[in-house]
C-alpha positions in Angstrom: -0.5 28.7 5.5 -1.7 25.1 5.3 -5.2 23.7 5.8 -5.5 21.4 8.8 -8.0 18.6 9.0 -8.8 15.6 11.3 -9.7 12.0 10.9 -11.1 9.5 13.4 -10.3 5.9 12.4 -12.2 2.9 13.8 -10.2 1.4 16.7 -7.8 -0.3 17.0 -5.6 1.8 14.8 -1.8 2.5 14.5 -0.7 4.9 11.8 3.0 3.7 12.0 2.2 0.1 11.4 -0.3 0.8 8.6 2.1 3.1 6.8 4.9 0.6 7.0 2.6 -2.0 5.5 2.0 0.4 2.7 5.7 1.3 2.2 7.1 -2.2 2.5 10.7 -0.9 2.3 12.5 1.9 4.1 13.7 3.5 0.9 10.2 4.0 -0.6 10.0 7.6 -1.9 6.3 7.6 -2.8 5.0 7.0 0.7 7.1 9.1 3.1 7.5 8.3 6.8 9.6 10.7 8.9 9.2 11.9 12.5 6.0 9.9 12.9 4.5 11.7 10.0 3.2 10.2 6.7 3.7 12.3 3.6 2.1 11.8 0.2 2.0 13.9 -3.0 -0.7 13.6 -5.6 -1.2 15.2 -9.0 -4.4 17.1 -8.7 -5.9 19.0 -11.7 -3.0 21.0 -13.3 -0.9 21.0 -10.1 0.0 19.1 -7.0 -1.4 18.3 -3.6 1.1 17.8 -0.8 -0.3 16.3 2.4 1.0 15.3 5.8 -0.7 13.1 8.4 0.2 12.2 11.9 -1.5 10.4 14.9 -2.1 12.4 18.1 -4.2 9.9 20.1 -4.3 6.1 20.4 -6.9 3.6 21.2 -9.7 3.4 22.3 -10.4 6.6 20.4 -7.6 7.0 17.8 -7.3 10.4 16.3 -5.3 11.7 13.3 -4.4 15.2 12.3 -3.3 16.2 8.8 -2.3 19.2 6.7 -2.6 20.1 3.1 0.6 22.2 2.9 0.6 22.9 -0.8 -2.2 22.9 -3.3 -5.9 23.9 -3.4 -7.7 24.0 0.0 -11.3 24.3 -1.0 -14.0 22.1 0.5 -14.1 19.8 -2.6 -10.3 19.2 -2.4 -10.3 18.5 1.3 -13.1 16.0 0.8 -11.1 14.3 -1.9 -8.0 14.1 0.4 -10.1 12.6 3.2 -11.5 10.0 0.9 -8.1 9.1 -0.4 -6.6 8.6 3.0 -9.6 6.8 4.3 -9.3 4.3 1.4 -5.6 3.9 1.5 -5.3 3.4 5.3 -8.6 1.5 5.7 -9.6 4.0 8.3 -13.3 3.0 8.2 -12.8 -0.8 7.9 -14.2 -2.9 10.7 -11.7 -5.6 11.7 -13.7 -6.9 14.6 -14.6 -10.1 12.7 -11.0 -10.7 11.9 -9.9 -10.4 15.6 -12.8 -12.8 16.5 -11.4 -15.4 14.0 -7.8 -14.8 15.3 -8.9 -15.3 18.9 -9.9 -18.9 18.1 -6.3 -19.8 17.2 -3.5 -19.2 19.7 -0.8 -18.8 17.1 -2.8 -16.2 15.0 -4.1 -14.5 18.1 -0.5 -13.9 19.3 0.5 -12.5 15.9 -2.5 -10.3 15.7 -2.0 -9.0 19.2 1.6 -8.1 18.5 0.6 -5.9 15.6 -2.7 -4.8 16.9 -3.8 -1.6 15.2 -2.4 -2.5 11.8 -4.9 -1.9 9.0 -4.6 -3.5 5.6 -3.5 -0.7 3.3 -4.7 -0.2 -0.2 -3.1 1.5 -3.2 -5.1 4.6 -4.1 -5.8 3.3 -7.6 -5.9 0.2 -9.6 -3.3 1.6 -11.9 -0.9 2.2 -9.0 -1.4 -1.4 -7.9 -0.7 -2.8 -11.4 2.4 -0.7 -11.9 3.7 -1.9 -8.5 3.0 -5.5 -9.4 4.8 -5.2 -12.8 7.8 -3.4 -11.2 8.3 -6.1 -8.6 7.8 -9.1 -10.8 10.7 -11.6 -10.6 12.8 -9.2 -8.5 13.5 -8.7 -4.9 11.2 -6.2 -3.2 14.1 -3.9 -2.5 14.9 -3.7 -6.2 11.3 -3.4 -7.2 10.8 -0.3 -4.9 14.1 1.1 -6.3 12.6 0.9 -9.8 9.4 2.6 -8.7 11.4 5.4 -7.0 13.3 6.0 -10.2 10.1 6.0 -12.2 8.4 8.5 -9.8 11.5 10.7 -10.0 11.5 10.6 -13.8 7.8 11.5 -14.0 7.7 14.1 -11.1 7.6 17.1 -13.5 8.3 20.0 -11.2 8.0 18.6 -7.7 11.0 19.8 -5.8 13.6 17.5 -4.4 13.3 19.1 -1.0 9.9 17.4 -0.5 11.7 14.1 -0.2 8.5 12.4 -1.5 7.7 12.0 -5.2 4.1 11.7 -6.5 3.3 8.3 -8.0 3.2 8.7 -11.8 -0.2 9.2 -13.3 -0.9 7.4 -16.6 -0.4 10.4 -18.9 2.9 11.4 -17.3 4.2 7.9 -17.8 3.1 7.9 -21.4 5.0 11.1 -22.0 8.3 9.3 -21.2 10.4 7.9 -24.0 10.9 4.1 -24.1 14.7 4.7 -23.9 14.2 6.7 -20.7 12.2 4.0 -19.1 14.7 1.4 -20.2 17.4 3.5 -18.7 15.8 3.2 -15.2 16.4 -0.5 -15.3 13.1 -1.8 -16.6 13.3 -4.7 -19.0 11.8 -4.2 -22.5 8.9 -6.5 -21.6 8.1 -4.4 -18.5 8.3 -1.2 -20.4 5.8 -2.5 -22.9 3.5 -3.7 -20.1 3.8 -0.3 -18.2 2.9 1.7 -21.3 0.0 -0.7 -22.1 -1.4 -0.3 -18.5 -1.0 3.5 -18.7 -3.0 3.5 -22.0 -5.7 1.4 -20.3 -5.9 3.8 -17.4 -5.8 6.9 -19.5 -8.8 5.5 -21.5 -10.7 5.1 -18.3 -10.8 1.3 -18.3 -9.1 0.9 -14.9 -11.5 2.8 -12.7 -11.7 1.1 -9.3 -15.5 1.5 -9.1 -15.9 -0.7 -12.2 -14.1 -3.6 -10.5 -15.3 -3.4 -6.9 -18.3 -5.7 -7.3 -16.7 -8.3 -9.5 -16.2 -11.7 -7.8 -12.6 -12.7 -7.3 -12.5 -15.2 -10.1 -14.0 -12.8 -12.6 -11.7 -10.0 -11.5 -8.7 -12.3 -11.9 -9.7 -13.3 -15.4 -10.2 -9.7 -16.4 -6.8 -8.8 -14.9 -5.1 -11.6 -16.7 -6.2 -10.1 -20.0 -4.0 -7.0 -19.3 -0.5 -6.9 -20.8 2.1 -8.2 -18.4 -0.3 -9.5 -15.7 -0.1 -13.1 -14.5 -1.6 -14.9 -11.6 0.7 -13.5 -8.9 0.2 -9.9 -10.2 -3.6 -10.4 -10.4 -3.8 -11.7 -6.8 -1.5 -9.0 -5.6 -3.7 -6.3 -7.1 -6.9 -7.9 -5.6 -5.3 -7.7 -2.2 -3.4 -4.5 -2.3 -5.4 -2.3 -4.7 -9.0 -3.7 -4.3 -8.7 -4.7 -0.6 -9.9 -8.3 -1.0 -8.8 -9.7 2.4 -9.6 -13.3 1.5 -6.6 -13.2 -0.9 -3.1 -14.3 -0.1 -0.9 -14.1 -3.2 0.1 -17.8 -3.2 2.8 -17.3 -5.9 4.7 -14.7 -3.8 7.8 -16.6 -2.9 8.8 -14.3 -0.1 5.3 -14.6 1.5 5.3 -18.4 1.1 8.6 -18.6 2.9 7.4 -16.3 5.6 4.3 -18.4 6.1 6.3 -21.6 6.3 8.7 -20.2 8.9 5.9 -18.9 11.0 4.1 -22.2 10.9 7.4 -24.0 11.5 7.0 -26.1 8.5 9.6 -28.5 7.3 10.4 -27.5 3.7 8.7 -25.1 1.4 5.0 -24.7 0.5 3.5 -24.7 -2.9 0.5 -22.7 -4.1 -2.0 -25.3 -3.2 -0.4 -25.9 0.2 -0.5 -22.2 1.0 -4.3 -22.2 0.3 -4.8 -25.3 2.5 -2.8 -23.9 5.4 -4.8 -20.6 5.3 -8.2 -22.2 4.9 -9.2 -22.1 8.6 -8.5 -18.4 8.7 -10.6 -17.3 5.8 -11.9 -14.8 4.8 -8.8 -13.2 6.3 -5.9 -14.8 4.6 -4.8 -11.3 3.4 -4.5 -10.2 7.0 -2.1 -13.0 7.6 -0.1 -11.8 4.6 0.1 -8.3 6.1 0.9 -9.5 9.6 3.8 -11.6 8.2 5.0 -8.5 6.4 5.1 -6.7 9.8 7.0 -9.6 11.3 9.7 -9.3 8.5 9.9 -5.5 8.8 10.4 -5.7 12.6 12.9 -8.5 12.2 14.9 -6.4 9.8 14.9 -3.4 12.2 12.9 -1.1 9.8 10.4 0.0 12.4 9.9 0.3 16.1 9.0 -2.7 18.1 5.2 -2.8 18.4 5.7 -3.7 22.0 7.0 -0.2 22.5 4.6 2.6 23.5 2.6 3.9 20.5 4.6 6.8 19.1 2.3 9.8 19.0 3.1 13.2 17.6 2.7 16.2 19.8 4.8 18.6 17.8 3.5 22.1 17.2 1.9 22.6 13.8 4.5 25.2 13.0 7.2 22.6 13.2 5.6 20.7 10.3 5.8 23.5 7.7 
């Protein structure tokens, strides 16, 4: 018997759009999305926590229901799960100021309205953000997610295949893997070295999110650049996707630059400085533009329902989810 809980996000909120922004690719095995239900597995203590979450009510009073269907169900654990989901899905984040900025520009207002309810997702840990960045460096996003799937499967240590979702590797499980096994997944020698170095930093307690939250962007970037395998793109990616800095648009992201240029109907490509210049009038919400353009790509590729469709809500009996 699972433990059921409820969450009430700030409006506007759409779970489907927010989870897709977190997943990025349809074949992501760490963040599951099936039958309008989000699935996530975490290592917790000496075991696992398996959680499902679905939306049962839309705006103006959005409502989510969830279930811990395997693992501890005491008050402390439930509080931990609530905190994780609230952070990852930005459930308590007030985007009213962003919508006010968007309303002043017809082009951005149209984009924001199309994907209204999207929240800027955040990785649950700095370590997860850094590993995502390293895996996706100089590769297509599709291949980067494939590598992360393989890494999660290698490190899953007892999570059954039937769950269809693998827990993201924790630092110690990654460090237990042989270099040859990591290389066999498709990671370059340099990336394996970087992944192990990051796992050592995290295992030593030097990547706790709370120690980074109050750092100004410039100081956080400089600190990130001192980590093995982290350059400017990776640092900015982590600021946005792991620390939730919405004034950051990773300007070295080639795909994001192309998407921005297409949306702005620019002739030719944009360089790093030009990206910053084009986004200046929408600060401090350049990161929201990044996520909205991601939504535009995902919709164009047919990976999600058109946001113009009615919000997909789940009304299935709880028994159907077990």
